[in-house]
N, C-alpha and C positions, 0 to 999 in steps of 0.2 A: 304710313310713313315711318321714316324710322326713325328714333330721335333722335336728341344733342342731348351732353351730359356737359355743363362745365361745373369745372372744380377750382376755386383759389380757396388754399393756405394761410396763416398766417400764423405771427401771433400777438397777442395782446400785451399788453402793462400793465399790470393790477390795478392800476390808478387810473386807469381808466375799462375798468370793467362792468361799472353799473351804465354808464350812460353805454358803451356798448349789446348788452342786450338789451336794452328799450331803443335802439337803432335795429338792428335785425326782425328784431318783433314789429316794429314799421312796413321790414322792405317785404318781410313776412305779407303783412295785410295786400301789402303794393302789389307783388307775385299774382297773388293768389286772387286778384281781383283781372289781373291778367290772365288767370288761365295755365301759369306757369309753377311748377311747382321747384318747393323752394324748400332747404333742410340744411342746418347748423349742423353742427359735432366737435362737441369740445374733448378734446384731446390729452397729456399731460402738461407741464410747463403750460400752459394757457394757450395750446396751440388750436389753434379753429380750422373748422373745413366747412367751407361752403357748399353744395351741392343744388348744380338751378339745372333743373331740366327743362329741356325744351321736346313740345312733341316733334317739331320734324324739325326739316334745316331753313325752310324758309320762314318757318318761326323764329326763328337761334338768330341768323341774320336781320330782320327787318328787327328786331323787340329792342337793338338797342338804342337805336334811334328811336324810337316811340316814344321808351324810356326814360328817355331825357330828357324831351318835351316836358317833360314831368319836373316841375320846380323841384317836389319834398324828393324825388328818389335824385332828382342830382343833388341835391343837400346830402342824403343820405348816404347815396354814395361814396362823397366828396367824408365826407365825417370818419366813414370808415377808412378812408384812403391814408388821410390823418391820421390817426390810431396803428395802425397795423405795422408790420416789420418783417422783415426774413421769407416776403409773398411768393409763391408758387403759383402759377395761370397751368391746367392742363383742358384741352375742351377733348370730349372723345365724344366718335359717332356711330351709332346703334350699328351694327352689319344688321342685313338683312336673310336674315333664312329661308 
């Protein structure tokens, strides 16, 4: 099955970096429980990119509703949304050769 890659890039102001790192650490655990790959990369000027790799389109389509039912996940996403600025999203679908 073709995988789906969801990426989100944003800037986190320096005063929020400790909280941000705590939140993404917890998110990584939640995604691991769900069997979803989750990575966060840091670039220049406190720009971060989250890469979330779903094993299939079906998993991608169903995961958001399932994850949002978790209070901890919803809280972490809300906290990141409050801290992030200049947010850009991209969804890519793996080509099958």
